[in-house]
TORLOPA-456629 format. One record per residue (C-alpha): residue number from 1; z, x, y; residue in one letter. Coordinates in steps of 0.02 Angstrom, whole numbers, plus 50000, padded with zeros to 5 digits. Layout:
// TORLOPA-456629
PT  NUM  Z  X  Y  A
...
This chain:
// TORLOPA-456629
PT  1  51069  50170  49077  M
PT  2  51002  50277  49218  S
PT  3  50829  50264  49291  L
PT  4  50769  50443  49297  K
PT  5  50624  50505  49400  D
PT  6  50635  50692  49366  N
PT  7  50734  50830  49285  I
PT  8  50651  50972  49375  M
PT  9  50525  50992  49515  A
PT  10  50370  51003  49407  R
PT  11  50413  50853  49302  K
PT  12  50461  50755  49456  G
PT  13  50290  50796  49527  Y
PT  14  50205  50710  49382  W
PT  15  50314  50557  49395  L
PT  16  50290  50539  49582  R
PT  17  50103  50562  49587  N
PT  18  50045  50445  49451  G
PT  19  49966  50581  49344  A
PT  20  50065  50526  49192  I
PT  21  49935  50414  49111  L
PT  22  49789  50531  49136  F
PT  23  49879  50687  49082  F
PT  24  49917  50591  48922  G
PT  25  49733  50551  48902  L
PT  26  49693  50734  48924  T
PT  27  49819  50782  48790  L
PT  28  49725  50669  48671  F
PT  29  49560  50742  48732  F
PT  30  49616  50915  48678  F
PT  31  49695  50850  48519  A
PT  32  49520  50795  48467  M
PT  33  49442  50965  48496  L
PT  34  49381  51054  48339  P
PT  35  49482  51212  48311  K
PT  36  49325  51317  48296  S
PT  37  49243  51268  48459  Q
PT  38  49300  51214  48632  P
PT  39  49180  51070  48665  N
PT  40  49219  50888  48625  L
PT  41  49049  50806  48618  H
PT  42  48870  50860  48600  D
PT  43  48828  50805  48778  N
PT  44  48954  50928  48851  I
PT  45  48900  51108  48867  E
PT  46  49021  51237  48800  V
PT  47  49102  51342  48934  A
PT  48  49041  51522  48912  P
PT  49  49156  51629  48806  L
PT  50  49222  51793  48872  E
PT  51  49174  51900  48724  E
PT  52  49081  52064  48711  T
PT  53  48898  52039  48746  G
PT  54  48917  51859  48808  S
PT  55  48904  51789  48983  T
PT  56  49021  51869  49107  T
PT  57  49125  51747  49206  W
PT  58  49129  51760  49396  P
PT  59  49277  51862  49455  A
PT  60  49339  51712  49553  S
PT  61  49376  51612  49394  I
PT  62  49542  51677  49332  T
PT  63  49702  51620  49252  S
PT  64  49875  51647  49322  E
PT  65  49942  51677  49148  H
PT  66  49821  51795  49060  C
PT  67  49665  51899  49083  D
PT  68  49587  51872  48912  V
PT  69  49557  51707  48823  A
PT  70  49611  51669  48646  H
PT  71  49471  51716  48524  P
PT  72  49337  51582  48515  G
PT  73  49399  51494  48672  R
PT  74  49345  51496  48854  P
PT  75  49471  51569  48975  L
PT  76  49471  51411  49083  I
PT  77  49428  51230  49046  Q
PT  78  49424  51095  49180  Y
PT  79  49439  50909  49142  V
PT  80  49410  50768  49267  L
PT  81  49491  50598  49255  M
PT  82  49465  50455  49377  I
PT  83  49599  50321  49376  D
PT  84  49519  50160  49438  A
PT  85  49675  50059  49471  G
PT  86  49701  49890  49552  S
PT  87  49764  49960  49717  S
PT  88  49649  50111  49730  G
PT  89  49555  50249  49639  S
PT  90  49620  50423  49606  R
PT  91  49545  50588  49548  I
PT  92  49639  50708  49435  H
PT  93  49553  50877  49419  A
PT  94  49649  50971  49284  Y
PT  95  49633  51158  49258  K
PT  96  49685  51220  49085  F
PT  97  49690  51398  49019  N
PT  98  49664  51456  48841  Y
PT  99  49780  51604  48843  C
PT  100  49836  51538  48674  K
PT  101  49751  51437  48540  A
PT  102  49804  51274  48623  T
PT  103  49771  51231  48806  P
PT  104  49903  51250  48940  E
PT  105  49898  51153  49103  L
PT  106  49884  51276  49247  E
PT  107  49855  51164  49398  S
PT  108  49797  50994  49457  E
PT  109  49706  50929  49610  V
PT  110  49752  50749  49650  F
PT  111  49680  50633  49783  E
PT  112  49672  50445  49803  M
PT  113  49582  50316  49908  L
PT  114  49584  50129  49936  K
PT  115  49526  49999  49890  P
PT  116  49504  49995  49702  G
PT  117  49344  49954  49609  L
PT  118  49396  49773  49585  S
PT  119  49382  49746  49774  A
PT  120  49192  49763  49752  F
PT  121  49174  49617  49631  G
PT  122  49004  49562  49700  D
PT  123  48942  49736  49747  N
PT  124  48927  49851  49596  P
PT  125  48834  49987  49692  L
PT  126  48966  49984  49828  G
PT  127  49099  50005  49693  A
PT  128  49009  50155  49620  A
PT  129  48983  50235  49791  K
PT  130  49167  50208  49834  S
PT  131  49205  50349  49712  L
PT  132  49093  50474  49804  D
PT  133  49234  50550  49910  P
PT  134  49335  50583  49752  L
PT  135  49186  50660  49664  L
PT  136  49153  50773  49814  E
PT  137  49331  50836  49791  I
PT  138  49291  50867  49607  A
PT  139  49135  50967  49655  L
PT  140  49240  51077  49768  K
PT  141  49386  51094  49646  S
PT  142  49284  51147  49495  V
PT  143  49185  51310  49510  P
PT  144  48999  51275  49509  E
PT  145  48983  51393  49361  F
PT  146  49081  51266  49257  L
PT  147  49013  51101  49323  H
PT  148  48906  51066  49169  K
PT  149  49048  51106  49049  S
PT  150  49178  50999  49139  T
PT  151  49192  50827  49058  P
PT  152  49233  50674  49161  I
PT  153  49302  50503  49117  A
PT  154  49327  50348  49223  V
PT  155  49464  50235  49158  K
PT  156  49491  50067  49242  A
PT  157  49659  49982  49223  T
PT  158  49730  49810  49263  A
PT  159  49625  49772  49417  G
PT  160  49462  49771  49319  L
PT  161  49550  49694  49168  R
PT  162  49584  49543  49277  L
PT  163  49407  49545  49347  L
PT  164  49336  49560  49171  S
PT  165  49392  49380  49140  E
PT  166  49235  49337  49239  D
PT  167  49137  49416  49096  G
PT  168  49001  49493  49205  V
PT  169  49067  49573  49365  K
PT  170  49174  49707  49283  A
PT  171  49034  49761  49165  N
PT  172  48911  49775  49309  R
PT  173  49032  49885  49405  I
PT  174  49058  49999  49256  L
PT  175  48870  50011  49226  E
PT  176  48843  50058  49409  A
PT  177  48979  50191  49402  V
PT  178  48905  50266  49243  R
PT  179  48729  50267  49316  H
PT  180  48786  50354  49475  R
PT  181  48882  50486  49377  L
PT  182  48730  50519  49267  E
PT  183  48603  50528  49408  T
PT  184  48697  50605  49554  V
PT  185  48833  50718  49483  Y
PT  186  48827  50865  49361  P
PT  187  48982  50824  49260  F
PT  188  48949  50762  49081  P
PT  189  49031  50596  49039  I
PT  190  49146  50595  48888  I
PT  191  49042  50513  48752  K
PT  192  49161  50383  48682  E
PT  193  49222  50257  48811  Q
PT  194  49191  50380  48952  G
PT  195  49175  50241  49082  V
PT  196  49277  50094  49022  A
PT  197  49419  49973  49050  I
PT  198  49573  50040  48965  M
PT  199  49673  49925  48855  D
PT  200  49845  49893  48930  G
PT  201  49930  49950  48770  G
PT  202  49840  50117  48772  D
PT  203  49888  50139  48955  E
PT  204  50072  50129  48912  G
PT  205  50061  50237  48755  V
PT  206  49972  50378  48849  Y
PT  207  50109  50373  48980  A
PT  208  50243  50381  48843  W
PT  209  50158  50532  48765  V
PT  210  50148  50622  48932  T
PT  211  50328  50594  48985  V
PT  212  50398  50644  48816  N
PT  213  50281  50795  48810  Y
PT  214  50338  50854  48982  L
PT  215  50519  50831  48929  L
PT  216  50487  50932  48769  S
PT  217  50541  50785  48661  R
PT  218  50385  50786  48551  I
PT  219  50329  50967  48565  N
PT  220  50429  51044  48423  S
PT  221  50423  51030  48234  I
PT  222  50600  50959  48240  E
PT  223  50601  50773  48279  K
PT  224  50701  50734  48436  N
PT  225  50754  50573  48519  S
PT  226  50624  50506  48640  T
PT  227  50635  50420  48809  V
PT  228  50567  50250  48859  A
PT  229  50441  50224  48998  I
PT  230  50419  50083  49122  M
PT  231  50262  50089  49229  D
PT  232  50245  49964  49371  L
PT  233  50065  49959  49431  G
PT  234  49979  49844  49553  G
PT  235  49922  49714  49426  A
PT  236  50021  49750  49267  S
PT  237  50180  49827  49201  T
PT  238  50190  49932  49043  Q
PT  239  50345  49964  48938  I
PT  240  50346  50080  48787  V
PT  241  50492  50144  48685  F
PT  242  50537  50196  48509  E
PT  243  50662  50066  48445  P
PT  244  50780  50110  48306  R
PT  245  50818  50000  48156  T
PT  246  50951  49871  48197  V
PT  247  51059  49799  48057  N
PT  248  50932  49857  47929  G
PT  249  50789  49767  48015  H
PT  250  50638  49865  48076  S
PT  251  50518  49809  48211  M
PT  252  50411  49658  48171  A
PT  253  50226  49681  48133  Q
PT  254  50098  49645  48268  G
PT  255  49989  49723  48404  S
PT  256  50147  49777  48494  H
PT  257  50186  49898  48351  R
PT  258  50102  50068  48372  V
PT  259  50125  50198  48234  P
PT  260  50071  50371  48287  M
PT  261  50088  50554  48240  S
PT  262  50113  50699  48358  F
PT  263  50143  50880  48311  N
PT  264  50179  50833  48131  G
PT  265  50308  50699  48170  N
PT  266  50287  50512  48148  N
PT  267  50338  50383  48277  Y
PT  268  50334  50193  48280  V
PT  269  50325  50131  48459  L
PT  270  50346  49962  48539  F
PT  271  50221  49933  48679  Q
PT  272  50171  49789  48788  H
PT  273  50069  49774  48946  S
PT  274  50123  49628  49054  Y
PT  275  49959  49584  49139  L
PT  276  49989  49489  49301  G
PT  277  50161  49566  49323  Y
PT  278  50113  49716  49428  G
PT  279  50184  49730  49604  L
PT  280  50042  49646  49698  F
PT  281  50002  49513  49568  Q
PT  282  50187  49469  49552  A
PT  283  50203  49458  49742  N
PT  284  50058  49337  49744  M
PT  285  50139  49233  49607  A
PT  286  50303  49227  49705  I
PT  287  50213  49176  49864  N
PT  288  50119  49039  49772  N
PT  289  50281  48977  49693  Y
PT  290  50374  48956  49859  V
PT  291  50223  48860  49926  I
PT  292  50209  48747  49774  E
PT  293  50398  48720  49767  H
PT  294  50442  48711  49953  P
PT  295  50619  48713  50019  I
PT  296  50627  48562  50133  E
PT  297  50739  48500  50273  N
PT  298  50764  48671  50348  V
PT  299  50782  48690  50535  E
PT  300  50631  48765  50625  N
PT  301  50521  48748  50471  I
PT  302  50377  48624  50486  D
PT  303  50284  48596  50323  L
PT  304  50153  48493  50414  S
PT  305  50104  48651  50508  L
PT  306  50084  48750  50348  G
PT  307  50251  48841  50362  E
PT  308  50349  48882  50205  Y
PT  309  50521  48958  50185  L
PT  310  50519  49120  50086  H
PT  311  50691  49175  50021  P
PT  312  50624  49345  49969  C
PT  313  50566  49398  50142  M
PT  314  50675  49478  50278  P
PT  315  50754  49352  50396  V
PT  316  50642  49280  50533  D
PT  317  50489  49378  50478  T
PT  318  50326  49280  50473  R
PT  319  50175  49323  50369  K
PT  320  50008  49237  50346  N
PT  321  49954  49207  50167  F
PT  322  49800  49126  50091  K
PT  323  49846  48994  49964  H
PT  324  49689  48929  49881  G
PT  325  49571  48885  50023  D
PT  326  49702  48867  50160  K
PT  327  49801  48985  50269  E
PT  328  49989  48961  50272  V
PT  329  50135  49046  50358  T
PT  330  50280  49115  50257  L
PT  331  50445  49126  50350  V
PT  332  50588  49237  50292  G
PT  333  50764  49168  50280  V
PT  334  50932  49256  50275  S
PT  335  51077  49247  50155  D
PT  336  50972  49196  50006  N
PT  337  50982  49338  49881  A
PT  338  51026  49218  49741  N
PT  339  50888  49098  49791  Q
PT  340  50763  49241  49793  C
PT  341  50823  49292  49621  R
PT  342  50794  49115  49557  R
PT  343  50616  49116  49626  V
PT  344  50580  49282  49542  V
PT  345  50653  49221  49378  E
PT  346  50544  49066  49387  A
PT  347  50381  49166  49381  I
PT  348  50444  49260  49227  F
PT  349  50444  49097  49127  H
PT  350  50597  49143  49026  K
PT  351  50604  48964  48964  E
PT  352  50439  48984  48870  K
PT  353  50449  48962  48681  A
PT  354  50488  49123  48586  C
PT  355  50388  49114  48425  R
PT  356  50443  49286  48366  L
PT  357  50620  49331  48413  S
PT  358  50687  49419  48514  P
PT  359  50583  49395  48672  C
PT  360  50589  49475  48843  S
PT  361  50504  49343  48951  F
PT  362  50350  49232  48951  N
PT  363  50368  49213  48762  G
PT  364  50332  49398  48729  V
PT  365  50416  49480  48579  Y
PT  366  50517  49636  48621  Q
PT  367  50660  49720  48528  P
PT  368  50819  49705  48630  T
PT  369  50826  49870  48721  I
PT  370  51016  49869  48740  T
PT  371  51042  49863  48551  T
PT  372  50888  49954  48484  S
PT  373  50876  50098  48607  F
PT  374  51007  50217  48677  D
PT  375  50909  50355  48764  S
PT  376  50849  50370  48944  D
PT  377  50723  50260  49032  I
PT  378  50594  50342  49145  Y
PT  379  50529  50221  49277  A
PT  380  50385  50270  49390  F
PT  381  50236  50217  49496  S
PT  382  50284  50073  49611  F
PT  383  50462  50070  49541  I
PT  384  50486  50243  49614  F
PT  385  50386  50207  49772  D
PT  386  50480  50049  49818  R
PT  387  50657  50105  49776  I
PT  388  50666  50282  49844  T
PT  389  50647  50241  50030  P
PT  390  50802  50133  50025  F
PT  391  50903  50268  49938  L
PT  392  50863  50401  50068  A
PT  393  51023  50481  50127  G
PT  394  51122  50417  49979  S
PT  395  51249  50533  49900  D
PT  396  51190  50477  49727  V
PT  397  51031  50562  49661  P
PT  398  50898  50433  49622  I
PT  399  50895  50486  49438  Q
PT  400  51076  50432  49424  D
PT  401  51051  50261  49503  T
PT  402  51112  50121  49390  T
PT  403  51041  49947  49367  L
PT  404  51197  49875  49448  Q
PT  405  51171  49985  49601  E
PT  406  50991  49925  49612  L
PT  407  51050  49745  49603  E
PT  408  51176  49778  49742  D
PT  409  51039  49859  49847  L
PT  410  50928  49707  49821  T
PT  411  51066  49591  49882  T
PT  412  51102  49700  50034  R
PT  413  50919  49707  50086  V
PT  414  50890  49522  50053  C
PT  415  51035  49459  50162  V
PT  416  51022  49589  50300  A
PT  417  50995  49528  50479  D
PT  418  50895  49614  50615  E
PT  419  51038  49728  50667  D
PT  420  51069  49786  50489  E
PT  421  50885  49828  50468  F
PT  422  50901  49956  50607  K
PT  423  50971  50077  50478  E
PT  424  50794  50087  50408  F
PT  425  50712  50122  50576  D
PT  426  50699  50308  50539  S
PT  427  50628  50280  50366  I
PT  428  50446  50233  50385  A
PT  429  50419  50202  50200  E
PT  430  50564  50081  50190  A
PT  431  50501  49981  50338  K
PT  432  50328  49975  50258  F
PT  433  50402  49913  50095  A
PT  434  50495  49775  50187  L
PT  435  50344  49726  50290  G
PT  436  50205  49712  50163  D
PT  437  50280  49611  50022  V
PT  438  50202  49446  50072  A
PT  439  50031  49511  50118  E
PT  440  49967  49543  49943  M
């Protein structure tokens, strides 16, 4: 099966820029709108309608696709979504037109900043103020005429989900964010769960809706085959697909099973959010594993000095890492692709008891994708970010890259010596990817 990142420029844009989840949220936002009026909640002012005798819109607010709105609809509707992720926060300022009865996406403004809200665990006000640069972008992106009719939502993902285990810190951050939005900015907050931690399952389902919507798999009355999505974030990984019945057996009941309807068609999805298996959290787990299970009797490695061999780091590289309350040094070693693979497999706990079969890893039920699914897989976020630099200059388009080719690439990178790494000297992103893996 191929890992596809785009089929055309516009769709590739969505996959590259992380707008997938929040465009999906916006689709659901509009799906909830009453057909007779354009506002979602009573705390959101209705955008003025362009009808005879009503308020005239400023000439600067136009649509690229029509001059007159559908009856009973505003010409333009903006929606603001803030993605408060584990590695940073992002603003999505969507501009929709109502040339027809249903909204059409016309443009998007996207910006991001670091760090994420979870970095302010003991400073709720600092967390809230960290979003100010993004909200200033929103103020400039949305015409002032429409500020009070432009809803905003702040959705936190895995970073705050992990912090919420504290029970207090995450809630205080969310309360501070809500208070600042209500007292400093003009945008009305979406009434239900407008500032909240998103459930990992919802995160994946919204992404599935978006990708399949952009691919026109769920837009028509006719039911088409759908694609699977894999979303690698900083603290969690989501997988969602529509498994078919295998040997007369349908998917087992449970929270992983998500029945839904879209455009008159019914779907039963499998979803799971693997919390702790995002890029940065997994890197931390790998680093902790090599420290807790040290490789001994290696030349030039002195465990008494806090040095630990790391088979998943480039040869002879050295990185400092905080393990508990002590600083240690991780040292990369060459020719250990298989050893690195064993370390990675260890943190997946594939040996854990599988109470409901079949399981993927860590005892989690998942229909076997090779036998229950035969369509494409769309992989994005850090999967795209980490793989593409190493495929620069390849004759094979990234969307046609196979799993075997990715395994071969992993082996080549893992066993490369200093001279071989020179091929990446002109690719800044690849060098960054190689250099930061042990710092998280």
